[in-house]
C-alpha positions in Angstrom: -34.4 9.6 -15.7 -36.1 11.3 -12.9 -34.5 13.2 -10.0 -35.3 16.0 -7.7 -32.1 17.8 -8.8 -33.0 20.4 -11.3 -32.1 23.8 -12.6 -32.4 25.2 -9.1 -29.9 22.6 -7.6 -30.5 20.1 -4.9 -33.7 20.3 -3.0 -34.1 19.6 0.7 -36.3 17.0 2.3 -37.1 13.4 1.9 -37.9 13.6 -1.8 -34.4 14.8 -2.6 -33.0 11.6 -1.0 -34.8 9.2 -3.3 -32.3 7.3 -5.5 -31.9 8.3 -9.1 -32.2 5.3 -11.5 -30.4 5.6 -14.9 -31.2 2.8 -17.2 -29.5 2.0 -20.6 -28.2 5.5 -21.1 -24.8 4.5 -22.6 -25.3 3.5 -26.2 -25.1 7.1 -27.6 -22.0 9.3 -27.0 -23.9 12.5 -26.9 -26.4 11.2 -24.3 -23.6 9.7 -22.2 -21.7 13.0 -22.2 -24.8 14.8 -20.9 -26.0 12.1 -18.4 -22.7 11.5 -16.5 -22.2 15.1 -15.3 -25.8 15.3 -14.3 -25.5 12.1 -12.3 -22.3 13.4 -10.7 -24.1 16.6 -9.6 -27.0 14.5 -8.1 -24.5 12.2 -6.3 -22.7 15.3 -4.9 -26.0 16.4 -3.4 -26.2 13.2 -1.5 -28.6 11.3 -3.9 -27.8 7.6 -4.4 -27.3 6.8 -8.1 -28.1 3.4 -9.5 -27.3 2.5 -13.1 -28.7 -0.4 -15.1 -27.1 -1.4 -18.3 -26.2 -4.5 -20.4 -22.6 -3.2 -21.2 -23.2 -0.6 -23.8 -20.3 1.1 -25.6 -20.2 4.3 -23.6 -20.8 2.8 -20.2 -18.3 4.5 -17.8 -17.2 1.4 -16.0 -14.4 3.3 -14.2 -17.1 5.4 -12.5 -19.2 2.5 -11.3 -19.3 -0.2 -8.7 -21.0 -3.4 -9.7 -23.9 -4.5 -7.4 -25.8 -7.2 -9.3 -25.9 -9.1 -12.6 -29.0 -10.7 -14.2 -29.4 -12.9 -17.3 -32.0 -11.1 -19.4 -33.6 -11.7 -22.7 -33.1 -9.2 -25.5 -34.9 -8.0 -28.6 -33.0 -9.4 -31.6 -33.8 -6.1 -33.4 -31.4 -4.3 -31.0 -28.9 -6.9 -29.9 -27.0 -9.7 -31.6 -27.6 -12.2 -28.8 -30.8 -13.7 -27.4 -29.6 -13.2 -23.8 -27.3 -10.7 -22.2 -26.1 -9.9 -18.7 -27.9 -6.9 -17.4 -26.0 -5.3 -14.6 -26.8 -2.9 -11.8 -24.2 -0.5 -10.6 -23.8 2.3 -8.1 -22.0 5.5 -9.1 -18.7 5.5 -7.4 -18.4 8.2 -4.6 -16.4 11.2 -5.7 -13.7 10.4 -3.1 -13.1 7.0 -4.8 -12.7 8.1 -8.4 -10.0 6.1 -10.2 
């Protein structure tokens, strides 16, 4: 993941407004526990957050709004199906948390 939110907090200017893209971050509990708060902080700074995932175990669906779905091929080493639905989500605004 790449964002212009860092240890110093949100930065000003056009670079800070670029969306953050988080792809396939939800298959490990420890990673998910670290990524979601970081995405929240970025969102709270006004940065758009997009998440791409094929429905991994720790995907926080209650925090997301679905935007698109794509039929994608998988690597049989990682998945039990030849094709899955890859989905694109936006992180739900803080005011809309369920």
